[in-house]
BANU-744570 format. One record per residue: residue number from 1; residue in one letter; y, x, z of N, C-alpha, C, O in turn. Coordinates in nm, 3 decimals. Each point is the difference from the previous one (the first is absolute). Last residue first. Layout:
// residues N
NODE     n   res    nnorth     neast       nup   canorth    caeast      caup    cnorth     ceast       cup    onorth     oeast       oup
NODE   NUM     A         Y         X         Z         Y         X         Z         Y         X         Z         Y         X         Z
...
***
This chain:
// residues 118
NODE     n   res    nnorth     neast       nup   canorth    caeast      caup    cnorth     ceast       cup    onorth     oeast       oup
NODE   118     A     3.029     1.553    -1.116     0.127    -0.015     0.058     0.035     0.123     0.086     0.108     0.005     0.060
NODE   117     A    -0.536    -0.111    -0.268     0.084     0.088    -0.079     0.149    -0.001     0.061     0.080     0.087    -0.036
NODE   116     D    -0.432    -0.369     0.222    -0.041     0.148     0.017     0.098     0.097    -0.062     0.024     0.109     0.051
NODE   115     M     0.031    -0.577    -0.134     0.050     0.030     0.143    -0.043     0.151     0.022     0.080     0.077     0.053
NODE   114     R    -0.228    -0.249    -0.451     0.145     0.000    -0.002     0.050     0.040     0.135     0.092     0.080     0.009
NODE   113     A    -0.540    -0.146    -0.052     0.033     0.115    -0.072     0.157     0.020    -0.007     0.052     0.112     0.004
NODE   112     A    -0.235    -0.506     0.182    -0.035     0.127     0.071     0.051     0.114    -0.062     0.066     0.079     0.066
NODE   111     I    -0.046    -0.463    -0.302     0.097    -0.010     0.103    -0.020     0.129     0.094     0.096     0.068     0.037
NODE   110     R    -0.416    -0.133    -0.372     0.134     0.036    -0.055     0.103    -0.004     0.096     0.089     0.084    -0.012
NODE   109     A    -0.528    -0.228     0.153     0.001     0.154    -0.034     0.138     0.045    -0.073     0.043     0.115     0.016
NODE   108     R    -0.104    -0.585     0.101     0.011     0.089     0.113     0.004     0.153    -0.032     0.078     0.079     0.052
NODE   107     D    -0.146    -0.378    -0.401     0.141    -0.020     0.046     0.010     0.091     0.126     0.093     0.080     0.011
NODE   106     E    -0.516    -0.120    -0.180     0.079     0.090    -0.100     0.146    -0.011     0.045     0.072     0.098    -0.015
NODE   105     A    -0.383    -0.369     0.236    -0.031     0.140     0.038     0.085     0.094    -0.084     0.036     0.109     0.044
NODE   104     S     0.178    -0.582     0.010    -0.136     0.048    -0.035    -0.025     0.137     0.037     0.096     0.063     0.044
NODE   103     L     0.233    -0.482     0.153    -0.014     0.139    -0.056    -0.137     0.045    -0.030    -0.090    -0.011     0.083
NODE   102     A     0.395    -0.457    -0.014    -0.138     0.047    -0.012     0.008     0.140    -0.058     0.027     0.020    -0.119
NODE   101     L     0.328    -0.401     0.364    -0.016     0.117    -0.061    -0.135     0.063     0.009    -0.044     0.037     0.109
NODE   100     G     0.221    -0.436     0.105    -0.006    -0.034    -0.144    -0.002     0.129    -0.085     0.013    -0.007    -0.122
NODE    99     L     0.009     0.012     0.600    -0.127    -0.088    -0.040    -0.002    -0.024    -0.132    -0.107    -0.033    -0.051
NODE    98     S     0.487     0.249     0.269    -0.112     0.094    -0.038    -0.122    -0.087    -0.051    -0.076     0.048    -0.084
NODE    97     E     0.452    -0.278     0.257     0.030     0.059    -0.137    -0.126     0.098    -0.042    -0.043     0.006    -0.115
NODE    96     E     0.054    -0.181     0.549    -0.024    -0.114    -0.093     0.012     0.045    -0.136    -0.077    -0.042    -0.087
NODE    95     A     0.192     0.354     0.410    -0.142    -0.022     0.016    -0.044    -0.114    -0.103    -0.102     0.012    -0.067
NODE    94     P     0.569     0.076     0.121    -0.077     0.108    -0.082    -0.148    -0.012     0.002    -0.066     0.034    -0.098
NODE    93     A     0.345    -0.334     0.366     0.004    -0.023    -0.144    -0.072     0.112    -0.079    -0.070    -0.030    -0.097
NODE    92     F     0.155     0.012     0.586    -0.120    -0.039    -0.043    -0.019    -0.014    -0.156    -0.110     0.006    -0.055
NODE    91     H     0.504     0.110     0.324    -0.099     0.117    -0.018    -0.135    -0.050    -0.058    -0.082     0.080    -0.048
NODE    90     D     0.425    -0.399     0.138     0.051     0.096    -0.108    -0.118     0.112    -0.020    -0.040     0.036    -0.110
NODE    89     E     0.024    -0.313     0.492    -0.064    -0.071    -0.124     0.041     0.086    -0.118    -0.084     0.013    -0.089
NODE    88     S     0.031     0.251     0.526     0.097    -0.114    -0.042    -0.074    -0.057    -0.134    -0.088     0.055    -0.065
NODE    87     R    -0.101     0.322     0.292     0.069    -0.052     0.109     0.096    -0.116    -0.033     0.068    -0.053     0.088
NODE    86     P    -0.558     0.265    -0.286     0.132    -0.033    -0.019     0.060    -0.051     0.117    -0.062    -0.074     0.075
NODE    85     G    -0.380     0.356    -0.195     0.065    -0.050     0.131     0.156    -0.054    -0.036     0.091     0.063     0.055
NODE    84     V    -0.617     0.028    -0.307     0.140     0.014    -0.006     0.057    -0.056     0.128    -0.056    -0.090     0.063
NODE    83     L    -0.442     0.285    -0.269     0.075    -0.066     0.108     0.151     0.030    -0.010     0.047     0.114     0.005
NODE    82     A    -0.457    -0.136    -0.380     0.109     0.076     0.053     0.060    -0.079     0.103     0.035    -0.116    -0.022
NODE    81     A    -0.562     0.111    -0.200     0.119    -0.061     0.023     0.114     0.099     0.049    -0.035     0.110     0.044
NODE    80     T    -0.391     0.009    -0.228    -0.033    -0.127     0.013     0.133    -0.081     0.022     0.014    -0.109    -0.056
NODE    79     V    -0.150     0.589    -0.188     0.088    -0.061     0.101    -0.036    -0.157    -0.007    -0.010    -0.060    -0.107
NODE    78     Q    -0.184     0.397    -0.196    -0.061     0.006     0.155     0.090    -0.080     0.093    -0.039    -0.021     0.115
NODE    77     P     0.166     0.074    -0.593    -0.133    -0.070     0.017    -0.067    -0.004     0.131    -0.087    -0.082     0.027
NODE    76     H     0.626     0.075    -0.142    -0.108     0.113     0.016    -0.131    -0.076     0.025    -0.009    -0.092     0.080
NODE    75     S     0.425    -0.132    -0.120    -0.079     0.012    -0.130    -0.108     0.112     0.012    -0.082     0.025    -0.089
NODE    74     T     0.403    -0.141     0.451    -0.096    -0.095    -0.015    -0.083     0.001    -0.124    -0.100    -0.071    -0.010
NODE    73     V     0.457     0.404     0.090    -0.100    -0.007     0.106    -0.109    -0.106    -0.008    -0.116     0.032     0.028
NODE    72     W     0.468    -0.028    -0.337    -0.065     0.140    -0.003    -0.118    -0.002     0.095    -0.116     0.023    -0.034
NODE    71     A     0.417    -0.375     0.039    -0.093    -0.028    -0.094    -0.091     0.145    -0.021    -0.119     0.001    -0.031
NODE    70     L     0.484    -0.002     0.336    -0.109    -0.076     0.035    -0.107    -0.029    -0.101    -0.117    -0.011     0.036
NODE    69     A     0.504     0.258    -0.167    -0.086     0.082     0.113    -0.108    -0.090     0.045    -0.114     0.046     0.003
NODE    68     L     0.401    -0.247    -0.291    -0.086     0.101    -0.076    -0.082     0.071     0.094    -0.120     0.024    -0.019
NODE    67     A     0.441    -0.321     0.198    -0.115    -0.084    -0.069    -0.091     0.108    -0.068    -0.122    -0.014     0.005
NODE    66     A     0.516     0.190     0.182    -0.098    -0.039     0.108    -0.126    -0.078    -0.059    -0.115     0.016     0.041
NODE    65     M     0.495     0.118    -0.311    -0.086     0.119     0.039    -0.111    -0.056     0.101    -0.117     0.037    -0.006
NODE    64     S     0.266    -0.405    -0.350     0.062     0.082     0.112    -0.081     0.114     0.041    -0.121     0.000    -0.021
NODE    63     V     0.103    -0.193    -0.482    -0.025    -0.045     0.133     0.058     0.084     0.104     0.044     0.111    -0.030
NODE    62     G    -0.096    -0.052    -0.462     0.084    -0.112     0.018    -0.025    -0.063     0.140     0.019    -0.120     0.016
NODE    61     W    -0.204     0.516    -0.260    -0.084    -0.116     0.020     0.079    -0.130     0.028    -0.050    -0.112    -0.012
NODE    60     E     0.275     0.530    -0.028    -0.072    -0.024    -0.124    -0.096    -0.120     0.004    -0.023    -0.065    -0.102
NODE    59     A     0.258     0.202     0.497     0.092    -0.061    -0.107    -0.064    -0.028    -0.119     0.026    -0.104    -0.061
NODE    58     A    -0.278     0.339     0.383     0.019    -0.147     0.030     0.095    -0.077    -0.098    -0.022    -0.113    -0.045
NODE    57     E    -0.032     0.575     0.008    -0.126    -0.067    -0.042     0.020    -0.151     0.028    -0.025    -0.088    -0.083
NODE    56     A     0.362     0.387     0.233     0.001    -0.025    -0.145    -0.120    -0.072    -0.050     0.011    -0.074    -0.097
NODE    55     R    -0.002     0.176     0.558     0.109    -0.095    -0.035     0.010    -0.024    -0.150     0.015    -0.114    -0.045
NODE    54     R    -0.308     0.446     0.201    -0.049    -0.145     0.031     0.103    -0.102    -0.044    -0.027    -0.100    -0.066
NODE    53     A     0.154     0.539     0.064    -0.095    -0.012    -0.117    -0.062    -0.149     0.019    -0.019    -0.075    -0.096
NODE    52     D     0.297     0.228     0.445     0.089    -0.030    -0.140    -0.090    -0.031    -0.107     0.030    -0.084    -0.084
NODE    51     I    -0.237     0.209     0.483     0.065    -0.128     0.014     0.078    -0.043    -0.124     0.001    -0.113    -0.048
NODE    50     T    -0.156     0.544     0.088    -0.114    -0.085    -0.029     0.042    -0.139    -0.001    -0.040    -0.078    -0.086
NODE    49     R     0.354     0.397     0.208    -0.032     0.014    -0.136    -0.120    -0.097    -0.039     0.000    -0.058    -0.108
NODE    48     F     0.110     0.084     0.555     0.106    -0.056    -0.060    -0.035     0.010    -0.152     0.002    -0.106    -0.063
NODE    47     T    -0.283     0.359     0.339    -0.028    -0.147     0.027     0.106    -0.077    -0.091    -0.047    -0.084    -0.077
NODE    46     A     0.108     0.535     0.093    -0.122    -0.035    -0.074    -0.022    -0.150     0.006    -0.020    -0.069    -0.100
NODE    45     E     0.367     0.265     0.368     0.027    -0.008    -0.142    -0.117    -0.055    -0.086     0.018    -0.085    -0.087
NODE    44     N    -0.019    -0.060     0.592     0.022     0.121    -0.063     0.029    -0.022    -0.158    -0.016    -0.108    -0.057
NODE    43     L    -0.177    -0.155     0.508     0.139    -0.001    -0.042     0.050     0.128    -0.059     0.078     0.070     0.064
NODE    42     L    -0.510    -0.188     0.140     0.006    -0.044    -0.129     0.142    -0.002    -0.067     0.020    -0.030    -0.118
NODE    41     D    -0.150     0.133     0.590    -0.046     0.114    -0.102     0.001    -0.044    -0.145    -0.024     0.082    -0.088
NODE    40     A     0.148    -0.401     0.428     0.103     0.118    -0.001    -0.050     0.110    -0.095     0.077     0.063    -0.072
NODE    39     Y    -0.276    -0.504     0.220     0.038     0.016    -0.145     0.076     0.130    -0.010     0.031     0.041    -0.113
NODE    38     P    -0.178    -0.224     0.531    -0.136    -0.003    -0.089     0.042     0.036    -0.140    -0.088     0.025    -0.083
NODE    37     Q     0.451    -0.072     0.419    -0.091     0.114     0.024    -0.117     0.002    -0.093    -0.036     0.110    -0.041
NODE    36     P     0.419    -0.450     0.101    -0.018     0.091    -0.125    -0.098     0.117     0.014    -0.022     0.075    -0.096
NODE    35     R     0.169    -0.576     0.282    -0.103     0.091     0.030    -0.021     0.103    -0.115    -0.087    -0.009    -0.086
NODE    34     L     0.470    -0.292     0.097    -0.078    -0.059     0.125    -0.100     0.114     0.042    -0.003     0.038     0.117
NODE    33     T     0.275     0.020    -0.511     0.094    -0.009     0.125    -0.082    -0.027     0.116     0.030     0.050     0.108
NODE    32     M    -0.264    -0.039    -0.513     0.052     0.138     0.030     0.103     0.006     0.117     0.018     0.101     0.068
NODE    31     R    -0.207    -0.515    -0.223    -0.098     0.080     0.072     0.059     0.137     0.030    -0.022     0.056     0.107
NODE    30     S     0.391    -0.415    -0.183    -0.110     0.048    -0.071    -0.102     0.080     0.083     0.038     0.051     0.106
NODE    29     G     0.415    -0.256     0.009    -0.124    -0.073     0.035    -0.125     0.045    -0.070    -0.107    -0.056     0.025
NODE    28     A     0.563     0.171    -0.251    -0.014    -0.034     0.134    -0.127    -0.077     0.018    -0.037    -0.082    -0.084
NODE    27     P     0.048     0.461    -0.293     0.041    -0.142     0.021    -0.019    -0.043     0.154    -0.097     0.035     0.068
NODE    26     Y     0.196     0.481    -0.193    -0.127    -0.093    -0.004     0.062    -0.148     0.021     0.094    -0.021     0.076
NODE    25     P     0.171     0.451    -0.306    -0.022    -0.069     0.117    -0.126    -0.095    -0.017    -0.040    -0.043    -0.109
NODE    24     G     0.052     0.496    -0.180     0.076    -0.119     0.017    -0.028    -0.072     0.132    -0.098     0.032     0.066
NODE    23     G    -0.116     0.378    -0.260     0.118     0.015     0.075     0.083    -0.121     0.029     0.096     0.009     0.077
NODE    22     P    -0.447    -0.069    -0.441     0.005     0.109     0.074     0.143     0.021     0.058     0.100    -0.017    -0.069
NODE    21     T    -0.282    -0.469     0.038     0.030     0.115    -0.112     0.020     0.123     0.077     0.030    -0.005     0.119
NODE    20     Y    -0.283    -0.536    -0.059     0.057     0.135     0.061     0.043     0.086    -0.128    -0.049    -0.007    -0.113
NODE    19     S    -0.165    -0.421     0.039     0.101    -0.025     0.101     0.079     0.129     0.048     0.116    -0.006     0.040
NODE    18     G    -0.519    -0.091    -0.341     0.129     0.050    -0.060     0.114    -0.024     0.086     0.113     0.012    -0.047
NODE    17     T    -0.599    -0.092     0.116     0.071    -0.116    -0.043     0.137     0.042    -0.078     0.062    -0.077    -0.073
NODE    16     L    -0.399     0.357     0.301    -0.039    -0.029    -0.135     0.072    -0.138    -0.052    -0.033    -0.058    -0.104
NODE    15     L     0.107     0.249     0.549     0.046     0.097    -0.096    -0.026    -0.039    -0.151     0.073     0.034    -0.093
NODE    14     G    -0.177    -0.281     0.512     0.111    -0.038    -0.083     0.035     0.098    -0.099     0.080    -0.028    -0.089
NODE    13     G    -0.463     0.065     0.392     0.131    -0.019     0.073     0.113    -0.038    -0.065     0.107     0.001     0.061
NODE    12     A    -0.518     0.065    -0.300     0.033     0.120     0.066     0.139    -0.018     0.078     0.097     0.074    -0.017
NODE    11     L    -0.392    -0.400    -0.231     0.144     0.036    -0.052     0.059     0.121     0.088     0.121     0.024    -0.001
NODE    10     P    -0.562    -0.217     0.094    -0.001     0.042    -0.145     0.138     0.026    -0.053     0.011     0.052    -0.111
NODE     9     N    -0.256    -0.136     0.584     0.124     0.064    -0.032     0.014     0.045    -0.150     0.036     0.114    -0.028
NODE     8     R    -0.526    -0.229     0.140     0.120    -0.028     0.082     0.112     0.085    -0.026    -0.018     0.116    -0.035
NODE     7     R    -0.478    -0.293    -0.199     0.105     0.096     0.003     0.124    -0.056     0.075     0.056    -0.105    -0.032
NODE     6     V    -0.597     0.035    -0.008     0.099    -0.073     0.006     0.112     0.093     0.037    -0.007     0.064     0.105
NODE     5     L    -0.485     0.017    -0.356     0.102     0.035     0.085     0.100    -0.116     0.010     0.008    -0.076    -0.097
NODE     4     H    -0.572     0.198    -0.040     0.135    -0.066    -0.053     0.101     0.022     0.115    -0.045     0.015     0.113
NODE     3     L    -0.476     0.178    -0.279     0.102    -0.007     0.099     0.141    -0.039    -0.064     0.055     0.056    -0.095
NODE     2     P    -0.586    -0.153    -0.085     0.110     0.079    -0.015     0.088    -0.030     0.124    -0.014    -0.105     0.062
NODE     1     M    -0.530     0.070    -0.084     0.132    -0.091     0.010     0.113     0.087     0.004     0.008     0.083     0.091
***
């Protein structure tokens, strides 16, 4: 029997939503203002280059960065579900949006290559 996963924190504390910029202020009430410690090691130039690549990819798909990130996680063949923790109704919209996005293995490979090249 194959092992399947439930992925928690699929948006990396909001980093994969595009809410943060290098050196910029954090949005009031965001995870980075409430609990930045788990994400501190991700706040570097390489991370933001990868985020910019994902932003461009999301624009090509015509979806939000968060929807693409959630679709990325849930389209993995060994992932059963992604646990999201929206704190407002607005935060739930990308989860709904991601349900209409079907990424193939080829799509995932192309997106991964673009992010790796960033």
